[in-house]
C-alpha positions as CSV (number, residue, x, y, z in Angstrom):
1,X,105.2,70.2,71.3
2,X,101.9,70.6,73.5
3,X,99.6,73.1,72.8
4,X,98.7,76.0,75.4
5,X,96.4,78.4,73.5
6,X,93.4,76.1,71.5
7,X,90.2,77.4,69.6
8,X,88.0,74.6,69.2
9,X,85.4,75.1,66.9
10,X,84.8,78.6,67.4
11,X,82.0,80.4,65.8
12,X,80.7,84.0,65.4
13,X,77.9,85.6,63.9
14,X,77.2,89.2,63.3
15,X,73.5,90.5,61.7
16,X,73.7,88.9,58.1
17,X,77.6,88.0,58.3
18,X,79.0,84.7,59.7
19,X,82.3,86.2,60.6
20,X,83.7,82.6,62.0
21,X,82.6,79.1,61.3
22,X,83.9,75.9,63.0
23,X,87.5,77.4,63.7
24,X,90.0,75.3,65.4
25,X,93.5,75.9,66.0
26,X,96.4,75.3,68.5
27,X,99.3,77.3,69.4
28,X,102.1,75.7,71.9
29,X,104.0,77.7,74.1
30,X,107.4,79.3,72.7
31,X,105.8,79.0,69.4
32,X,105.3,82.0,66.6
33,X,102.4,81.1,64.8
34,X,100.8,83.1,61.9
35,X,97.3,83.6,61.2
36,X,96.9,85.0,57.7
37,X,94.1,85.6,55.2
38,X,92.4,88.3,53.0
39,X,90.6,91.3,55.0
40,X,87.1,90.1,56.1
41,X,88.8,86.5,56.4
42,X,87.9,86.5,60.2
43,X,91.3,86.8,61.5
44,X,90.6,90.2,63.6
45,X,87.1,88.7,65.0
46,X,89.1,85.9,66.5
47,X,91.4,87.7,68.2
48,X,88.7,90.1,69.7
49,X,87.6,86.8,71.1
50,X,90.9,85.7,72.6
51,X,90.9,89.3,73.8
52,X,87.4,88.9,75.5
53,X,85.8,92.1,73.2
54,X,83.3,89.4,71.8
55,X,82.1,86.0,73.0
56,X,81.9,83.1,70.8
57,X,78.6,81.7,69.6
58,X,80.0,78.4,69.0
59,X,82.9,76.4,70.2
60,X,85.2,77.1,73.3
61,X,88.6,78.7,73.9
62,X,91.1,76.5,76.4
63,X,94.2,77.8,78.0
64,X,96.5,74.9,79.5
65,X,93.9,72.3,78.6
66,X,91.1,73.8,80.7
67,X,88.2,75.8,79.0
68,X,87.9,79.8,79.8
69,X,85.3,82.1,79.3
70,X,86.3,85.9,78.8
71,X,83.4,88.0,79.3
72,X,85.3,91.4,78.9
73,X,89.0,92.2,78.3
74,X,89.7,92.4,81.9
75,X,89.0,88.7,82.1
76,X,91.5,88.1,79.4
77,X,94.1,90.2,80.5
78,X,93.7,88.8,84.1
79,X,94.6,85.3,82.2
80,X,97.5,86.9,80.8
81,X,96.3,87.9,77.5
82,X,97.8,91.1,75.5
83,X,96.3,91.7,72.1
84,X,98.1,94.7,70.1
85,X,95.0,95.6,67.7
86,X,95.8,97.1,64.3
87,X,93.5,100.1,64.9
88,X,95.6,101.3,68.4
89,X,93.7,101.4,71.6
90,X,95.2,104.2,73.2
91,X,93.9,107.2,74.4
92,X,95.3,110.4,72.6
93,X,95.1,113.0,75.4
94,X,96.9,111.2,78.1
95,X,100.6,110.9,78.1
96,X,102.8,108.3,76.7
97,X,103.3,107.0,80.3
98,X,99.8,107.1,81.4
99,X,98.9,104.9,78.4
100,X,101.4,102.2,78.6
101,X,100.3,101.9,82.6
102,X,97.0,102.8,82.1
103,X,94.9,100.5,84.8
104,X,98.4,99.5,86.6
105,X,99.6,103.4,87.7
106,X,102.0,103.0,90.7
107,X,100.2,105.0,93.6
108,X,100.6,105.4,97.2
109,X,97.9,106.1,99.5
110,X,95.6,106.9,96.8
111,X,98.3,109.7,95.0
112,X,100.1,109.0,91.5
113,X,103.8,108.5,91.9
114,X,104.8,110.3,88.9
115,X,108.5,109.6,89.3
116,X,107.8,105.8,89.2
117,X,105.2,106.3,86.1
118,X,107.8,107.9,84.0
119,X,110.6,105.5,85.0
120,X,108.5,102.2,84.3
121,X,107.5,103.9,81.0
122,X,111.0,104.7,79.8
123,X,112.5,101.7,80.8
124,X,109.9,99.9,78.1
125,X,110.6,102.3,75.5
126,X,114.1,101.6,75.8
127,X,113.4,97.8,75.5
128,X,112.0,98.7,72.1
129,X,114.9,100.9,71.5
130,X,112.7,103.8,71.2
131,X,113.2,107.6,72.3
132,X,110.0,108.7,72.9
133,X,109.1,111.3,75.7
134,X,107.1,109.5,78.2
135,X,105.4,112.8,79.0
136,X,104.5,113.4,75.4
137,X,100.8,113.4,74.8
138,X,100.0,110.3,72.2
139,X,98.0,112.5,69.7
140,X,101.3,114.6,69.1
141,X,103.0,111.2,68.0
142,X,103.5,110.3,64.4
143,X,101.6,107.2,63.8
144,X,104.7,105.0,63.8
145,X,105.6,105.9,67.5
146,X,101.9,105.4,68.4
147,X,102.5,101.7,67.1
148,X,105.2,101.3,69.4
149,X,103.5,102.5,72.3
150,X,100.8,99.9,71.7
151,X,103.4,97.4,71.7
152,X,105.3,98.8,74.6
153,X,101.8,98.8,76.7
154,X,101.4,95.0,75.5
155,X,104.9,94.1,77.1
156,X,104.5,96.3,80.2
157,X,101.4,93.8,81.2
158,X,103.9,91.1,81.8
159,X,101.3,88.4,79.4
160,X,102.3,85.1,78.4
161,X,100.1,85.3,75.5
162,X,100.5,88.0,72.5
163,X,98.6,88.6,69.5
164,X,99.9,91.1,67.2
165,X,97.4,92.5,64.6
166,X,99.6,94.1,61.6
167,X,101.9,95.3,64.0
168,X,104.7,96.7,61.3
169,X,102.0,98.3,59.0
170,X,103.4,101.4,60.1
171,X,106.9,100.8,61.2
172,X,110.1,101.4,59.7
173,X,112.7,98.7,58.8
174,X,114.9,99.4,61.9
175,X,111.7,99.2,64.2
176,X,110.3,96.3,62.5
177,X,113.8,94.5,63.3
178,X,113.7,95.8,66.8
179,X,110.2,94.3,67.2
180,X,111.2,90.7,65.9
181,X,113.9,90.6,68.3
182,X,111.4,91.5,71.3
183,X,109.1,88.5,69.5
184,X,112.2,86.0,69.8
185,X,112.6,87.1,73.3
186,X,109.0,86.2,74.2
187,X,109.1,83.0,72.2
188,X,112.4,81.9,73.9
189,X,110.7,82.6,77.5
190,X,108.0,80.4,76.3
191,X,105.3,82.8,75.5
192,X,102.5,82.0,73.3
193,X,102.5,84.3,70.1
194,X,99.8,84.8,67.1
195,X,100.9,86.7,64.5
196,X,98.8,88.6,61.9
197,X,100.5,90.3,58.8
198,X,99.8,90.6,55.1
199,X,103.7,91.3,54.4
200,X,104.2,87.6,53.6
201,X,108.2,87.9,54.1
202,X,107.4,88.6,57.3
203,X,105.8,85.5,58.2
204,X,108.6,83.6,56.7
205,X,111.0,85.5,58.8
206,X,109.5,85.5,62.3
207,X,106.9,82.6,62.5
208,X,107.2,78.9,62.8
209,X,104.0,77.7,61.3
210,X,100.9,79.0,59.8
211,X,97.0,78.9,60.0
212,X,94.9,80.3,56.6
213,X,91.6,81.6,56.9
214,X,89.0,82.2,54.3
215,X,85.5,83.6,54.4
216,X,85.5,82.7,58.3
217,X,86.7,79.0,57.8
218,X,90.2,77.6,58.4
219,X,91.3,76.4,54.9
220,X,94.7,75.4,55.1
221,X,97.7,74.7,57.9
222,X,101.3,75.0,57.6
223,X,103.0,73.2,60.6
224,X,106.2,74.0,59.1
225,X,106.3,77.3,57.6
226,X,109.8,76.5,56.1
227,X,108.7,74.0,54.1
228,X,106.0,76.2,52.4
229,X,106.2,78.8,49.9
230,X,104.9,82.5,49.2
231,X,102.6,81.1,46.4
232,X,101.3,78.6,48.4
233,X,100.0,80.9,51.0
234,X,98.6,83.5,48.2
235,X,96.6,80.5,46.9
236,X,95.1,79.5,49.7
237,X,94.2,83.3,51.0
238,X,92.5,84.0,48.0
239,X,91.3,80.9,46.6
240,X,93.3,81.7,43.4
241,X,96.9,82.3,42.0
242,X,98.1,85.8,42.0
243,X,101.2,85.5,39.5
244,X,102.3,89.2,39.9
245,X,100.9,91.3,43.1
246,X,102.2,94.4,41.6
247,X,102.0,94.0,37.8
248,X,104.4,96.7,36.4
249,X,102.9,98.0,33.4
250,X,105.2,100.7,31.3
251,X,103.4,103.8,30.1
252,X,104.9,106.6,28.0
253,X,104.8,109.7,30.5
254,X,103.1,112.8,29.2
255,X,103.5,116.6,29.8
256,X,104.0,117.9,33.3
257,X,100.8,117.0,35.6
258,X,102.2,118.8,39.2
259,X,105.2,120.9,39.4
260,X,107.0,121.7,42.5
261,X,109.7,124.6,42.8
262,X,111.2,125.6,46.1
263,X,109.0,123.9,48.1
264,X,109.8,124.5,51.7
265,X,107.6,123.9,55.4
266,X,107.0,121.8,58.2
267,X,108.9,118.5,57.7
268,X,111.1,119.6,55.3
269,X,114.7,120.6,55.7
270,X,115.5,121.9,52.2
271,X,113.7,123.7,49.2
272,X,112.3,120.7,47.2
273,X,111.7,120.6,43.6
274,X,110.0,117.4,42.2
275,X,107.7,116.9,39.0
276,X,105.1,114.3,38.3
277,X,104.0,113.8,34.6
278,X,100.6,112.8,33.4
279,X,100.0,109.2,33.1
280,X,103.5,108.5,35.6
281,X,103.5,106.6,39.0
282,X,105.7,108.3,41.0
283,X,106.7,106.7,44.4
284,X,108.0,108.6,47.2
285,X,110.1,106.4,49.3
286,X,111.8,106.9,52.6
287,X,112.0,105.4,56.5
288,X,110.2,106.9,59.3
289,X,110.6,110.7,59.9
290,X,112.0,111.1,56.3
291,X,109.1,113.5,55.6
292,X,107.1,111.9,53.3
293,X,103.9,112.4,54.7
294,X,104.6,116.2,55.6
295,X,105.7,116.5,51.9
296,X,101.9,115.1,50.7
297,X,100.0,117.6,53.3
298,X,102.2,120.3,51.7
299,X,100.8,119.5,48.3
300,X,97.6,119.1,49.2
301,X,97.2,122.3,51.2
302,X,96.7,120.4,54.1
303,X,99.8,122.1,56.1
304,X,101.1,125.4,55.1
305,X,104.5,126.0,53.4
306,X,107.0,129.0,54.3
307,X,107.9,129.2,50.6
308,X,107.5,127.6,47.1
309,X,105.3,127.4,43.9
310,X,103.2,124.7,42.6
311,X,101.8,124.4,39.0
312,X,99.3,121.9,38.3
313,X,98.6,121.3,34.4
314,X,100.8,124.1,33.8
315,X,98.7,126.5,35.7
316,X,99.4,128.4,39.3
317,X,98.3,126.9,42.6
318,X,98.2,128.8,45.7
319,X,99.8,126.3,48.2
320,X,98.4,126.0,51.8
321,X,94.5,125.9,50.4
322,X,93.1,122.5,50.4
323,X,89.6,123.5,48.9
324,X,91.7,125.4,45.9
325,X,93.8,122.3,45.4
326,X,90.8,119.6,45.4
327,X,89.0,122.3,42.8
328,X,92.2,122.1,40.9
329,X,92.2,118.2,40.6
330,X,94.8,117.9,43.2
331,X,93.6,115.1,45.9
332,X,95.0,113.3,48.9
333,X,94.3,109.9,50.4
334,X,95.9,110.2,53.8
335,X,97.7,107.4,55.4
336,X,95.5,107.1,58.8
337,X,92.1,106.2,56.9
338,X,90.3,105.9,60.4
339,X,91.6,109.5,61.5
340,X,91.7,111.4,58.6
341,X,90.1,109.7,55.7
342,X,86.6,108.5,56.8
343,X,83.7,109.7,58.7
344,X,83.2,106.1,60.7
345,X,79.5,107.0,61.8
346,X,78.6,107.8,58.4
347,X,77.4,105.4,55.2
348,X,79.4,104.2,52.8
349,X,77.3,106.7,50.4
350,X,77.8,109.7,52.8
351,X,81.8,109.3,52.5
352,X,81.8,108.6,49.0
353,X,79.9,112.2,48.4
354,X,81.7,114.3,51.0
355,X,83.8,116.0,48.1
356,X,80.9,115.2,45.0
357,X,78.4,117.2,46.7
358,X,79.0,120.5,45.6
359,X,78.8,119.0,42.2
360,X,75.8,117.0,42.3
361,X,73.4,119.5,44.0
362,X,71.0,121.5,42.2
363,X,70.1,124.9,43.2
364,X,71.4,124.2,46.8
365,X,69.4,121.2,47.1
366,X,71.2,117.5,47.7
367,X,69.6,114.9,45.2
368,X,69.4,111.5,47.6
369,X,68.8,109.5,44.4
370,X,71.4,110.8,42.2
371,X,73.8,110.3,45.2
372,X,72.3,107.0,45.6
373,X,72.9,106.0,41.9
374,X,76.3,107.4,42.0
375,X,77.3,105.2,45.2
376,X,75.9,101.8,43.4
377,X,78.0,102.8,40.3
378,X,80.9,103.3,42.5
379,X,80.6,100.2,44.4
380,X,80.2,98.3,41.2
381,X,83.3,100.3,39.4
382,X,85.6,99.5,42.5
383,X,84.3,96.1,43.7
384,X,83.4,97.6,47.1
385,X,82.1,94.6,49.3
386,X,79.2,95.8,50.8
387,X,75.8,95.0,51.6
388,X,74.4,98.2,50.3
389,X,75.8,102.0,50.1
390,X,73.5,102.7,53.4
391,X,75.9,100.3,55.0
392,X,78.3,102.1,57.6
393,X,81.9,102.6,56.4
394,X,83.4,101.6,59.8
395,X,82.1,98.1,59.8
396,X,84.0,97.5,56.3
397,X,87.4,96.0,55.7
398,X,90.7,98.6,55.6
399,X,90.7,97.4,51.7
400,X,87.1,98.5,51.3
401,X,87.5,101.6,53.0
402,X,90.1,102.4,50.9
403,X,88.1,101.8,47.7
404,X,85.6,104.1,49.2
405,X,88.2,106.8,49.5
406,X,89.2,106.6,46.3
407,X,85.8,106.5,44.8
408,X,84.9,109.6,46.6
409,X,87.8,111.7,44.5
410,X,87.3,110.0,41.3
411,X,84.0,110.9,41.1
412,X,85.4,114.1,39.7
413,X,88.2,115.5,37.7
414,X,91.6,114.3,39.4
415,X,94.8,115.6,37.6
416,X,97.2,114.4,40.4
417,X,96.3,111.7,43.2
418,X,98.5,111.8,46.1
419,X,98.4,108.8,47.8
420,X,99.7,108.1,51.5
421,X,100.3,104.2,52.2
422,X,97.4,103.3,50.3
423,X,97.7,99.7,51.1
424,X,98.4,99.8,54.6
425,X,97.0,97.3,56.5
426,X,95.5,95.6,53.6
427,X,95.4,91.8,52.3
428,X,97.1,90.7,48.7
429,X,93.6,90.3,47.1
430,X,92.4,93.7,47.9
431,X,96.3,95.3,47.1
432,X,96.0,93.5,43.8
433,X,92.6,95.3,43.4
434,X,94.0,98.9,44.6
435,X,97.1,98.4,42.5
436,X,95.0,97.6,39.3
437,X,93.0,101.0,40.2
438,X,96.0,103.2,40.3
439,X,97.6,101.6,37.2
440,X,94.1,102.1,35.2
441,X,94.4,105.6,36.6
442,X,97.6,106.2,35.3
443,X,96.8,104.7,31.7
444,X,94.3,107.1,31.5
445,X,96.3,110.2,32.4
446,X,95.9,110.8,35.9
447,X,99.5,111.5,37.5
448,X,100.1,109.5,40.6
449,X,102.5,110.5,43.6
450,X,102.3,107.3,45.9
451,X,104.7,107.7,49.7
452,X,105.3,104.1,50.7
453,X,107.4,102.7,53.2
454,X,106.6,99.2,51.1
455,X,110.0,98.8,49.1
456,X,108.5,95.9,47.1
457,X,105.4,98.0,46.4
458,X,107.6,100.9,45.3
459,X,109.9,98.6,43.1
460,X,106.5,96.7,41.5
461,X,104.3,99.7,40.8
462,X,106.1,103.1,40.4
463,X,107.9,104.5,36.8
464,X,110.5,106.2,39.3
465,X,111.0,106.0,42.8
466,X,111.8,109.7,44.6
467,X,114.0,108.9,47.7
468,X,113.4,111.2,51.1
469,X,115.8,111.1,53.8
470,X,115.6,113.4,57.0
471,X,113.3,115.9,55.3
472,X,114.9,116.2,51.8
473,X,115.0,114.6,48.5
474,X,118.2,112.8,47.8
475,X,117.4,110.5,44.8
476,X,115.4,110.0,41.4
477,X,115.4,106.4,40.1
478,X,113.7,105.2,37.1
479,X,112.0,101.9,37.2
480,X,114.9,100.3,35.3
481,X,117.9,101.3,37.6
482,X,115.9,101.0,41.0
483,X,116.9,97.9,43.0
484,X,116.5,97.5,47.0
485,X,120.0,98.2,47.3
486,X,120.4,101.3,45.4
487,X,116.9,102.5,47.0
488,X,118.1,101.6,50.4
489,X,121.4,102.8,50.1
490,X,119.8,106.3,49.5
491,X,117.1,106.4,52.3
492,X,119.7,105.0,55.2
493,X,121.4,108.2,57.1
494,X,124.1,110.0,55.9
495,X,124.9,107.9,52.9
496,X,125.1,110.5,50.0
497,X,124.5,114.1,49.9
498,X,121.1,115.6,49.0
499,X,119.9,116.6,45.2
500,X,119.1,120.1,44.6
501,X,115.9,118.7,42.4
502,X,114.5,116.0,40.7
């Protein structure tokens, strides 16, 4: 099969970092080619070169056997390239329809044709099987729907080369299945597909072949992915074998850390009762729209409940007050790191100390020396890969940003840690490190409530799995009884009645 897209000896340097070195790979028309590797391996940099965001410092890009030079994203789009970036490229205050057709809006004599705009947008959303209002502002959509809008925007461009960077990190199984159908259609039409994902089961399901990047270099190629194994891919990605990514370690649960009684509020369709014990990891599983994130926001005080009572370590905690929750030791690591978890323009040190400054100051003054020493200790403790704590957090990989958020809360006393999709968009190596942090915290007596849409993650980590469906808790499965079939049977709509309490 003749290649249509070629990267030939591509190199890219940033100050102090060689992001890509002599990378060569080729993708044929009608082929779905996986690009895998740890965060920081160079995958996103390679896609940004394809998208015209960065020019290569060495090597060249070829389309159909001819060299091309992209000086801007517009050049790449003109050549039929569509890249769906992991960090969504949407304008939040514009409507879904305006985002889908941005730069290509239908008009007549300089006037926007609104009816044609919304009709074209609706057609693309129907193609993806999504009931999203084209007139809705993007900022009002949940992250899963925003991801689908980003995908629909690429499809609307009528491109012939598609690059997907972690497209399913926020999607439900239904949405993922629909996306895979679309990718198969594109491949059957002769389009070129590059697919980046840390979810290895997706690679084996949708891809024909794979290239592995490590430290900015191509270290392995698999011309036929069906002849490879997950162990081989992981070994090439991280340079070592990971026998068990999740490494479940049973623990004896202790006294209750968090008790919730009759909680109601946004995202919940029935009063909710739950308990998380000290030293226990409880996974909160559900399909998109089940109410997992809304529940965590209610518990952390980021959303105001209508009714209900919380007790933390046996003491009442007034819901709806984030500062009170943090002081008491109930803290949240949100799903959307970029939007809600970090200050991208601030340094690693500043991000780590966002919650700790009230404790580390003296007489109301900040101590630069104390903060620097504490940040350096956190970098060592959590193995945060950073040149120095003064580096901007925006320049770190997703896994290292997540470690910084964990370090922020763990500089103080934490009783219960709420984690919302803690490994979204994070590679297997960083996942393993974050899982080890979570396990160690539980063994130290911290209660963990972990919301995830990754079923293997829930099965591999949790002592119990709480299943949510349509805003209510419908199941409580101990680790020994939790199977994929049992969890999915509860999570799918209208299969069993809701539980009164768990």
